[in-house]
N, C-alpha and C positions, 0 to 999 in steps of 0.2 A: 886335325891337320898337324903335320910336323911343325916345329917351332922355327927351325932355321935350315938353310941349305947352303952348301958351298958352291952351288951352281947359280949362274946369272943368265936369265933368259935374254935372247936377242930381240932387239926392237926392229920391227919392220920399217923400211924406208918410206919416203913420201908416196911411193907407188904400191905400198903394201908388200914389198918383196923383202924376204929375209936372206941375207947374204951368208951362206954357209961355206966353210972352208973345205978344201979338198979332203982333209982328214975326217971332218965331220960327215961328209957324204960317204966316205969309205966305211966309216963305222956303221952308218945306216945300211949300206949295201950288205955288209957282213951279217948284221943283225937280221935283216929281212931274209936273206938266203938261208941262214941257219934255221930260223923259226918256221919258214914255209915247209921245210923238210920235216921239222918236228911235229907239225900239226896235221900231217897227212893221215887221213883216216880217223882223226880225232876232233877236228873242228866241225861244228854243225853246218848244215847246208845253207842256212840263212847267212852265216858269216862268209862262206865261200862265194855265195852269190853277190854279197856286198863288196867283197874284194874286187870282183870283176867290174862292178859298177863304178867304184872309185878309181879304177885303173891305176892301182898303186905303182908308182915308179920304183924300180929296184936299185938303180944306180945312183940315186940322189934323193935327198929329203924333199918331199913335195911342198910346194907353196900352198899356203892356206886357201888362197882364192881358187885354186884348182879343186880342192875338196869341197869348198862352199858351193861351187857351181853344181856339183852332183847332188850334194845333200839337200840344197834348196829345192831342186827339181823333184827329188824323191820323197822327202818328208818335211820340208820346210825348215830343216835345221841348218845351223852354221857352226863353224869352229871359231873360237875367239882366242887370240894370243893373250897369255897371262904370265905374270912372274913365276918363278920356280915354285913358290908356295902362295896359296891364297887362303883366306879364312872361310869358315863355313857360310857366313852371310853372303859373301861374294859367290861362292860355289853354288849355293842354292839359287841365288838371284839369276845367275847365268843360265842354269838349267831351266828355270821357270820361264825364261825368255827364249828357249830353244837354241841356246848357245852352249856348245860344249867347250869347256876350258882346255886349252892346249898350252902347256908350258914350253916355250920356244927355246929349249936347250936339248942337247943330246948327251948321253952319258959319256964319261971318259973311258979309255981302254982299261984303266984300273978297276972300273966297276962294270965291265962289259957284261958279266954274267948276272949281276944283281945290284940294284940300288933301291933304296926305300922310297924315295920321292919319284913321282911319275914324270918321265921325260917325254919328248916328242915321239919317240918310237913306241913307247907304251900307249900313249894317247891315240896315235893315229893307227898303228898296226893293230892294237888291241881293241879299240872301241869304234873307230869311224865306220868300218864296214857294217857293223850291227846297226848304226844309226840310219842306214838306208832302209831298214826293215820297219814298216809302219807300227807294228805292235811294240817292238822294242823302243822305238822313238817316242811313242805316246806314253809308254810306261815311264821313261826317263823324264819326259816333260811334266807329267803329273807328279812325279816324285819331287822334282824341283819346286813346283808350286807348293806342295805340302810342306817341304822343308823350310822354304822361305817364310812361310806363315807360322811355323812352329816355334815354341819357346826353346831356349837353349837346353833345358833339362830333357826335353823330348827329342832333340836332334841326335843325341847319342843312340837312342833306340832306332831312329830312322837310318843312322849310319850303318847299323847291322844289316838292315834290309838291302841297302845298296851294295854292301860288301859281299853278301851271299847271292846276289843276282848279277848286277852289272859287272862286278869285278871277278867273282869266283863262282858264277852260275854254271850248272850242268843241266843237260837235257837228255831224257830217255827217248830214244827214237827206234824205229824199226830196224835200223842198222846197228843199234847198240848205244852205249853211252857216248854223248857228244858234248863238246864245250861251246859255250857262248860267252862266258865271262872274260873280259879283256885282261884281267890280272893273270889268268892262266894262259890265254892265247899268246901273250907277249913274253912268257917265261918258259924256257926249255925245261928247267928243273921242275916247275909246277905242272907242266903238261905231262911229263913222264910220270910224276908222282901220282897224279889222278888215277892212273891205270896200274899202279904198283900193288894194289891190294891192301895197302897200309891204311889209307884214310877211311873213315866211316862215311857212307853216302846214304842220305835219307831223303824221302819225298819232302818237297817244300810245303810247309804249313807256315803261314805268315806269323802267327803268334809264336811258334817255336823259334823262328828266325830272330824275332825281336828280343828273345830271351837268351840268345846264344852269344857268349863272349868270344872275342877273337883277338889274335895278335897279328900285327902286320909284318913281323920280322922272322916268322917261321913258316914252314910248310903247313898248310891247313890240315888239322886232324879231322875236320868234318866239312863236308860239302852238302848242298841241298840241290835236288833235281826237280825240274818241271817236266811235263810230258809233251808240251808244245810251246812254241814261242807265243802263241795266243794266250797261254796262261798268264803271261805278263800283262796283257791287255786287260784280262779279267781282274788281276790284282790292282791295276790302276783305278778300277771302278769301286774298289772296296772302301769301307770306312776305316782307313788305316789308323787314324788317331784314336778311335775307340779301342782298337787292339793294343795300341801303345799304352793306354790307361790300364788295360787288363794285364799287360806284361809287367807294368810297374807294381800292380797288386800281387802278382804271382812271384815276382822276383826272377833273377837270372838263374840259368842252369849252372851247374858246377862246371868250371872250365875243364876242357880236355887237354890242357897243356900246363906245364909248370909256370909259376910266376916268373916274370922277367927279372933277371938279376940286376940289382942296383949297382951302378958304378961307384967304386970307392971315391970318396971326396978327397 
């Protein structure tokens, strides 16, 4: 997780309502309208079906209780308001309890196109629709339980699994390559980049994923694809920690990106 953020999450009132400004709702509307056009013909069917179920409002930021009513009915999940940044322990604890963390702030216009930390647009538009899908929901739940029980040195391996599935996962379908990862679905640049012919796209093998380095501040040079959303359900039943041990023995793959430049002190 990032160490600091300039954003401050909003606290719900005694009735669980978050009071958003006119400008914040306007930013939400512009983000949603832009990204809905961007993902046409690119998002997987499970995501599109989930969007209909959560009945995502376009002109205002949804209240968390509105999402919770749908998610609880569909898969037993809830969204939970969190500060702009949380540590891995809290992150895994929430997922293990079927609570998806949602940072209750929205990006500024200065960072309209990209920001490193996840805001409420990324969390809700990118992830909540997929949480209505039973296979995706179960995978995320089992992942949380695994991560919460894992030692710190093993969590960095598990983070790669989350990154290349929940955040940047792709799926091969009869209609062609489709997106299910929220990090892509909420980003116009990343959505277009997937189909640019530039990144390497490989079938997902869990051991390979655990050995693949990534950077959060660049377009991904490599993505992994599943063949069906049910592949995630199958992965959730695997002995992931034994694969983590094997990944540690084999070592990481050579990064497909240059090292991050250090800022001058």
